[in-house]
Phi, psi and omega in degrees: 000196185261137184296137180286334180299328178290316178294325181293332174294314180295322178295323182293326178293330186283342178056045174219163181285138183289154182249159172238145177242108182264112183260125185236140174252119185291144177295316187283318191252337185078003181283157180260138170230150181229133176246145175258126182246136177232124182285139177222185180293335178258017177111195183269128171262130181252144174214155182293146174277126178297140182273113171282107184268091180254324185231325191249116177289340184263357173106205188287154171196161181222170166092358176203186187248044182257198183288324177298309175298330178295317180290323175301310179299315182295324181290317177296312179298322179299316180294316180303317180270002178071036176262135181291141179309313185294328180292319182293317179297317178294322180293321177297323186268004179074017182248009189266184177294176187284351180292130176290151180252120176291323177299317178296316182296319189258352192298320182294312178296318177297322176300311183292319186269343183235302189289322179295339180276352179277110178263120189225109177286157180305133180083356177260167176224162177222133180254121175260113182280139182304325180298332178293318176298316180295320178293323176296316178301314183300317182283321191256321188219062182297341177295344181256008181297328177259146181300160176298133176255166178205162171232134185235139171257108186293337183290319183251353179070018177274142179232136174254117182263143179272088178276121182298336177296329182261314183249064183295323181259159178298322182294319179295316175299313181299319179295322179292322176296319182295312179298322178296315180293323175297316179299327186255005182307319180291333176288328183271355181283000000 
């Protein structure tokens, strides 16, 4: 799997508490549920991970490359990148705001490379540490390590989003922001 030492460096720069994703397979039904844990002074607080319903009407799954694992991947990445479930679903269906969804862009490859490798027997659980996600990103998609940035013109309501596929380097993004500001300078005067 991916080394935690790489991910810990990325998480430290983000200045937020690391999350855990506890994936559980129920004894009775064999269905998958996922809890998100955040460590605090009084221990780890757990809450259910919202299901981003992109492919699977039956919910989360792991251990193979189907629709359930795809939704698991999308949902975990949405939480990791701070994207709302409804925004991800709307972006997937082409009905969303103009903001790109990193979860939508990366969920299939994350499914194949991480989620499909998790083998989980009935009654067992698996904890996916956020640093593992950060290490995977660092190794496979370093352009996505930082959250999406944007520049907005309030006069015309146009937004330029920093999509790593387009503005992968800092220099490319800085040049795009400069050009955006020049184009919208008369709106801001």
